[in-house]
Residue frames relative to the residue before (quaternion, step in Angstrom):
aa qw qx qy qz dx dy dz
X 1.0000 0.0000 0.0000 0.0000 0.00 0.00 0.00
X 0.2619 -0.7547 0.5817 0.1535 3.58 -0.76 1.00
X 0.3646 -0.7152 0.5476 0.2360 3.56 -0.84 0.97
X 0.2660 -0.7957 0.5341 0.1043 3.53 -0.78 1.08
X 0.4143 -0.6423 0.5731 0.2956 3.55 -1.25 0.47
X 0.3405 -0.7546 0.5133 0.2262 3.65 -0.40 1.11
X 0.5152 -0.6279 0.4784 0.3338 3.54 -1.12 0.60
X 0.5451 -0.5928 0.4733 0.3568 3.54 -1.09 0.70
X 0.4490 -0.7112 0.4681 0.2712 3.62 -0.96 0.80
X 0.7685 0.1756 -0.1187 0.6037 3.61 1.28 0.12
X 0.6537 -0.4936 0.3892 0.4213 3.56 -1.29 0.14
X 0.6514 -0.5540 0.3624 0.3707 3.54 -1.22 0.57
X 0.7276 0.4122 -0.2516 0.4872 3.58 1.09 -0.60
X 0.4331 0.7481 -0.4316 0.2580 3.61 1.25 0.05
X 0.6947 0.4692 -0.2839 0.4654 3.59 1.17 -0.39
X 0.4474 0.6911 -0.4495 0.3465 3.57 1.26 0.06
X 0.5861 -0.1289 -0.7950 -0.0889 1.58 -2.19 1.25
X 0.4646 0.7035 -0.4505 0.2937 3.60 1.20 -0.15
X 0.7695 0.0620 -0.0025 0.6356 3.58 1.00 -0.92
X 0.3671 -0.7765 0.4754 0.1904 3.57 -0.56 1.16
X 0.6218 -0.5320 0.4201 0.3922 3.54 -1.26 0.41
X 0.6041 0.5616 -0.3483 0.4453 3.59 1.10 -0.66
X 0.6493 0.5010 -0.3124 0.4793 3.56 0.97 -0.84
X 0.6666 0.4992 -0.3085 0.4597 3.60 0.86 -0.94
X 0.6326 0.5525 -0.3316 0.4298 3.56 0.99 -0.82
X 0.6896 0.4472 -0.2684 0.5025 3.55 0.94 -0.90
X 0.6684 0.5327 -0.2968 0.4258 3.56 0.85 -1.02
X 0.7454 0.3856 -0.2018 0.5049 3.54 0.82 -1.06
X 0.7578 0.4420 -0.2179 0.4277 3.55 0.72 -1.10
X 0.7526 0.3457 -0.1969 0.5247 3.57 1.16 -0.53
X 0.7459 0.3987 -0.2297 0.4816 3.58 0.62 -1.14
X 0.7132 0.4451 -0.2620 0.4739 3.58 0.60 -1.13
X 0.6710 0.4904 -0.2920 0.4734 3.59 0.86 -0.93
X 0.6396 0.5329 -0.3317 0.4437 3.56 1.04 -0.74
X 0.6295 0.5161 -0.3369 0.4731 3.61 1.02 -0.71
X 0.6270 0.5256 -0.3344 0.4677 3.58 1.02 -0.76
X 0.6668 0.5034 -0.3038 0.4578 3.57 0.82 -0.95
X 0.6820 0.4848 -0.2978 0.4596 3.61 0.84 -0.93
X 0.6195 0.5392 -0.3475 0.4526 3.60 0.98 -0.76
X 0.6802 0.4841 -0.2954 0.4644 3.56 0.89 -0.92
X 0.6114 0.5292 -0.3521 0.4713 3.61 1.06 -0.61
X 0.6950 0.5013 -0.2801 0.4327 3.57 0.90 -0.92
X 0.7442 0.4014 -0.2366 0.4786 3.62 1.01 -0.66
X 0.4632 0.6953 -0.4459 0.3212 3.60 1.22 -0.24
X 0.8498 0.1307 -0.1282 0.4943 3.56 -0.80 1.08
X 0.5593 0.5973 -0.3911 0.4212 3.57 1.28 0.10
X 0.6534 -0.5307 0.3605 0.4018 3.59 -1.19 0.45
X 0.7269 0.4151 -0.2177 0.5018 3.56 1.17 -0.59
X 0.3364 0.7858 -0.4812 0.1946 3.62 1.19 0.26
X 0.6968 0.4412 -0.2736 0.4950 3.61 1.19 -0.37
X 0.4327 0.6949 -0.4723 0.3268 3.61 1.22 0.15
X 0.5328 -0.5980 0.4864 0.3493 3.54 -1.25 0.47
X 0.6801 -0.4763 0.3611 0.4244 3.56 -1.29 0.28
X 0.6662 0.5008 -0.3071 0.4595 3.57 0.91 -0.88
X 0.6347 0.5212 -0.3277 0.4671 3.60 1.02 -0.77
X 0.6365 0.5293 -0.3270 0.4558 3.58 0.98 -0.82
X 0.6459 0.5248 -0.3134 0.4573 3.58 0.99 -0.87
X 0.7133 0.4668 -0.2695 0.4479 3.57 0.78 -1.03
X 0.6932 0.4737 -0.3023 0.4513 3.62 0.97 -0.75
X 0.7184 0.4383 -0.2539 0.4769 3.62 1.11 -0.53
X 0.5295 0.6846 -0.3925 0.3114 3.59 1.15 -0.53
X 0.7160 0.4596 -0.2988 0.4323 3.66 0.83 -0.78
X 0.7190 0.4487 -0.2347 0.4760 3.61 1.25 -0.12
X 0.0476 0.8657 -0.4977 0.0244 3.60 0.79 0.97
X 0.7129 0.4636 -0.2649 0.4546 3.61 1.11 -0.55
X 0.6311 0.4845 -0.3445 0.4983 3.57 1.25 0.20
X 0.7126 -0.4204 0.3216 0.4606 3.54 -1.31 -0.05
X 0.5638 0.5918 -0.3919 0.4223 3.55 1.24 -0.37
X 0.5432 0.6187 -0.3968 0.4059 3.56 1.20 -0.36
X 0.6232 0.5227 -0.3319 0.4777 3.56 1.11 -0.69
X 0.6370 0.5066 -0.3335 0.4758 3.56 1.02 -0.75
X 0.6307 0.5281 -0.3461 0.4511 3.60 0.93 -0.75
X 0.6517 0.5388 -0.3250 0.4234 3.58 0.84 -0.99
X 0.7265 0.4451 -0.2421 0.4643 3.53 0.89 -0.92
X 0.6712 0.4919 -0.2989 0.4670 3.59 0.90 -0.93
X 0.6693 0.4972 -0.3043 0.4607 3.57 0.93 -0.88
X 0.6431 0.5180 -0.3282 0.4587 3.56 1.08 -0.68
X 0.5850 0.5399 -0.3742 0.4756 3.58 1.10 -0.60
X 0.6962 0.4671 -0.2844 0.4650 3.62 0.80 -0.99
X 0.6567 0.5160 -0.3268 0.4424 3.61 0.87 -0.89
X 0.6761 0.4906 -0.3110 0.4534 3.57 0.86 -0.90
X 0.6238 0.5210 -0.3506 0.4653 3.63 0.93 -0.76
X 0.6543 0.5086 -0.3043 0.4698 3.58 0.97 -0.86
X 0.6432 0.5419 -0.3140 0.4405 3.55 1.01 -0.85
X 0.6567 0.5059 -0.3249 0.4553 3.60 0.85 -0.92
X 0.6828 0.4798 -0.2753 0.4773 3.57 1.03 -0.79
X 0.6105 0.5597 -0.3332 0.4506 3.57 1.26 -0.42
X 0.6868 0.4282 -0.2620 0.5257 3.56 1.34 -0.16
X 0.1936 -0.7658 0.6050 0.1003 3.51 -1.22 0.57
X 0.6144 -0.5512 0.3859 0.4120 3.63 -1.03 0.56
X 0.5960 -0.6221 0.3865 0.3291 3.52 -1.05 0.84
X 0.7153 0.4285 -0.2703 0.4814 3.57 1.10 -0.54
X 0.6838 0.3981 -0.2821 0.5425 3.57 1.32 0.25
X 0.0259 -0.8436 0.5364 0.0026 3.62 0.67 1.06
X 0.3278 -0.7641 0.5337 0.1543 3.52 -1.02 0.88
X 0.2878 -0.6980 0.6223 0.2067 3.54 -1.00 0.82
X 0.5135 -0.6434 0.4723 0.3151 3.55 -1.18 0.54
X 0.4189 -0.7062 0.5061 0.2639 3.65 -0.64 1.06
X 0.6445 -0.5799 0.3497 0.3550 3.54 -1.09 0.83
X 0.6464 0.5400 -0.3363 0.4213 3.61 0.89 -0.84
X 0.6878 0.4454 -0.2685 0.5064 3.55 1.05 -0.77
X 0.6296 0.5567 -0.3379 0.4237 3.57 0.94 -0.85
X 0.6158 0.5614 -0.3463 0.4309 3.59 0.99 -0.80
X 0.6857 0.4619 -0.2793 0.4883 3.58 0.94 -0.89
X 0.6196 0.5415 -0.3436 0.4526 3.58 1.01 -0.76
X 0.6648 0.4949 -0.2995 0.4726 3.58 0.90 -0.97
X 0.6589 0.5184 -0.3192 0.4418 3.57 0.95 -0.82
X 0.7994 0.3617 -0.1561 0.4535 3.57 0.80 -1.09
X 0.7874 0.2738 -0.1524 0.5308 3.60 1.15 -0.48
X 0.5515 -0.6163 0.3983 0.3967 3.56 1.18 -0.44
X 0.7617 -0.1887 0.1508 0.6013 3.55 1.07 -0.83
X 0.6385 -0.5026 0.4068 0.4175 3.55 -1.31 0.21
X 0.6380 0.5295 -0.3304 0.4510 3.58 1.00 -0.79
X 0.6351 0.5166 -0.3283 0.4712 3.60 1.06 -0.71
X 0.6291 0.5122 -0.3380 0.4771 3.57 1.06 -0.72
X 0.6301 0.5280 -0.3384 0.4579 3.62 0.90 -0.86
X 0.6598 0.5092 -0.3110 0.4568 3.58 0.90 -0.89
X 0.6570 0.5114 -0.3102 0.4589 3.57 1.01 -0.77
X 0.6144 0.5374 -0.3395 0.4673 3.56 1.06 -0.75
X 0.6499 0.4935 -0.3161 0.4840 3.59 0.98 -0.83
X 0.6690 0.5026 -0.3166 0.4468 3.61 0.76 -0.93
X 0.6589 0.5143 -0.3114 0.4520 3.56 0.92 -0.89
X 0.6577 0.5130 -0.3030 0.4608 3.57 1.05 -0.79
X 0.6714 0.4912 -0.2981 0.4680 3.55 1.06 -0.71
X 0.6885 0.4573 -0.2934 0.4804 3.62 1.12 -0.43
X 0.5103 0.6187 -0.4357 0.4085 3.57 1.26 0.05
X 0.2623 -0.7706 0.5626 0.1442 3.58 -0.56 1.12
X 0.8106 0.1786 -0.1542 0.5360 3.55 -0.76 0.99
X 0.7226 -0.4323 0.3219 0.4328 3.56 -1.09 -0.69
X 0.3072 0.7615 -0.5399 0.1851 3.55 -1.19 0.54
X 0.5404 -0.6171 0.5017 0.2747 3.51 -1.27 -0.52
X 0.1839 -0.7272 0.6449 0.1466 3.54 -1.28 0.52
X 0.1171 -0.8290 0.5468 -0.0112 3.55 -0.79 1.08
X 0.2332 -0.6596 0.6831 0.2093 3.48 -1.33 0.48
X 0.0155 0.8167 -0.5737 0.0604 3.57 -0.60 1.14
X 0.3531 -0.6477 0.6188 0.2700 3.46 -1.41 0.29
X 0.0720 0.7999 -0.5887 0.0917 3.59 -0.70 1.06
X 0.8452 -0.0902 0.0015 0.5268 3.51 -0.68 1.19
X 0.7534 -0.4227 0.2005 0.4621 3.54 0.93 0.95
X 0.7230 0.3855 -0.2401 0.5205 3.61 1.23 -0.08
X 0.4840 -0.6426 0.5111 0.3026 3.54 -1.26 0.47
X 0.0032 -0.7814 0.6238 -0.0140 3.56 -1.09 0.84
X 0.2858 -0.6944 0.6214 0.2236 3.52 -1.28 0.41
X 0.0191 0.8117 -0.5801 0.0661 3.56 -0.65 1.09
X 0.2342 -0.7550 0.5902 0.1640 3.55 -1.24 0.39
X 0.1184 -0.7660 0.6265 0.0815 3.54 -1.21 0.60
X 0.4126 -0.7229 0.5072 0.2233 3.53 -1.08 0.78
X 0.8494 0.1393 -0.1088 0.4972 3.53 -1.20 0.64
X 0.8060 -0.2231 0.1727 0.5204 3.64 -0.56 -1.10
X 0.3147 0.7866 -0.4864 0.2133 3.57 1.24 0.15
X 0.0332 -0.8073 0.5877 -0.0419 3.55 -1.03 0.81
X 0.5378 -0.6277 0.4494 0.3388 3.59 -1.03 0.64
X 0.4689 0.6805 -0.4484 0.3408 3.60 1.18 -0.26
X 0.6991 0.4713 -0.2778 0.4605 3.59 1.06 -0.61
X 0.6479 0.4599 -0.3122 0.5209 3.55 1.30 0.04
X 0.3289 -0.7930 0.4705 0.2040 3.64 -0.21 1.18
X 0.6441 0.5271 -0.3294 0.4458 3.61 1.20 -0.34
X 0.7235 0.4343 -0.2316 0.4840 3.56 1.22 -0.38
X 0.1062 -0.7678 0.6301 0.0474 3.54 -1.04 0.90
X 0.3211 -0.7839 0.4908 0.2036 3.63 -0.36 1.14
X 0.2345 -0.7767 0.5760 0.1001 3.54 -1.02 0.90
X 0.7503 -0.1926 0.1017 0.6243 3.58 1.08 -0.74
X 0.1311 -0.8039 0.5754 0.0743 3.57 -1.20 0.31
X 0.2276 -0.7259 0.6300 0.1563 3.54 -1.39 0.32
X 0.3839 -0.7137 0.5431 0.2198 3.53 -0.89 1.01
X 0.0780 -0.8085 0.5825 0.0296 3.59 -0.78 0.99
X 0.3360 0.6775 -0.5545 0.3474 3.56 1.10 0.71
X 0.5889 -0.6021 0.3910 0.3712 3.60 -1.02 0.67
X 0.6176 0.5605 -0.3679 0.4112 3.60 1.01 -0.63
X 0.5728 0.5932 -0.3818 0.4174 3.62 1.21 -0.22
X 0.8420 0.1713 -0.0392 0.5100 3.58 1.11 -0.59
X 0.5302 0.7041 -0.4015 0.2489 3.59 1.12 -0.45
X 0.6257 0.5412 -0.3545 0.4358 3.60 1.00 -0.64
X 0.7161 0.4249 -0.2358 0.5011 3.58 1.17 -0.67
X 0.8381 0.2320 -0.0575 0.4903 3.56 0.77 -1.08
X 0.3424 -0.7224 0.5123 0.3138 3.59 1.26 -0.17
X 0.8183 -0.2345 0.1631 0.4987 3.64 -0.71 -0.96
X 0.5003 0.6761 -0.4173 0.3442 3.58 1.27 0.16
X 0.1168 -0.8406 0.5285 0.0233 3.54 0.50 1.25
X 0.6253 0.5636 -0.3324 0.4253 3.55 0.99 -0.87
X 0.6585 0.5090 -0.3232 0.4505 3.58 0.92 -0.83
X 0.6386 0.5278 -0.3124 0.4648 3.55 1.00 -0.84
X 0.6741 0.4972 -0.2890 0.4635 3.58 0.86 -0.97
X 0.6593 0.5111 -0.3103 0.4559 3.58 0.97 -0.84
X 0.6753 0.4939 -0.3048 0.4552 3.57 0.91 -0.85
X 0.6346 0.5255 -0.3217 0.4664 3.56 1.05 -0.78
X 0.7178 0.4514 -0.2660 0.4585 3.57 0.74 -1.03
X 0.6876 0.4860 -0.2880 0.4561 3.60 1.03 -0.67
X 0.8448 0.2576 -0.0564 0.4656 3.57 0.93 -0.93
X 0.8178 0.3598 -0.1369 0.4278 3.61 0.99 -0.63
X 0.5052 0.6800 -0.4351 0.3051 3.61 1.13 -0.24
X 0.3185 -0.7541 0.5533 0.1539 3.55 -0.93 1.01
X 0.1806 -0.8353 0.5139 0.0748 3.54 0.14 1.33
X 0.5829 0.5748 -0.3698 0.4395 3.57 1.15 -0.55
X 0.6273 0.5346 -0.3140 0.4713 3.57 1.06 -0.85
X 0.6543 0.5085 -0.3083 0.4672 3.56 0.97 -0.90
X 0.6630 0.5044 -0.3043 0.4621 3.58 0.97 -0.85
X 0.6223 0.5322 -0.3336 0.4671 3.57 1.08 -0.69
X 0.6587 0.4937 -0.3054 0.4785 3.58 1.00 -0.76
X 0.6059 0.5427 -0.3403 0.4717 3.54 1.14 -0.69
X 0.6463 0.5218 -0.3140 0.4599 3.58 0.94 -0.84
X 0.6439 0.5352 -0.3322 0.4342 3.60 0.97 -0.76
X 0.6282 0.5352 -0.3470 0.4455 3.57 1.12 -0.59
X 0.6843 0.4805 -0.2876 0.4670 3.58 1.19 -0.42
X 0.5211 0.6491 -0.4140 0.3685 3.62 1.25 -0.05
């Protein structure tokens, strides 16, 4: 099975002005595409070359100190980036929070604004590169962070609902070192709450 680069769910300029078309072009066309290419190179001719992306991630995750660790880094980054693009919505199509999700947010964070603030804080406390996630864990919503290629997929107790990329390549062309500005713009203007609600519904099936 060849791992494919999923098509962006919107045009490269759809996230402007928060995220420029130039950033999306490099981020998607170079970084995301590069992880796809490297993953396919690593699985070519291997017994697991027909495994799904999720299977590759789960089989390689427990072996970070072996060559399988390289496979995990690339396969997980393919999955994380695909999830990230879907966690965002075009700037001219702002998403309201569906009632089913809002009820849990109000219960676990107090308000949507409080959740947004926590996503920003969590992103600012992440040292180096990684991801910030809204997950469902043991029936409750949590904001968690993962370093490098880390993903909630490897935690059976966590179901990811949405995420924000906190690698520098996600924002440096636009904001340089102003990570806080990037996180604030994403949380205020670009989060795809419908996608999060859909993922929440899947956990109930």
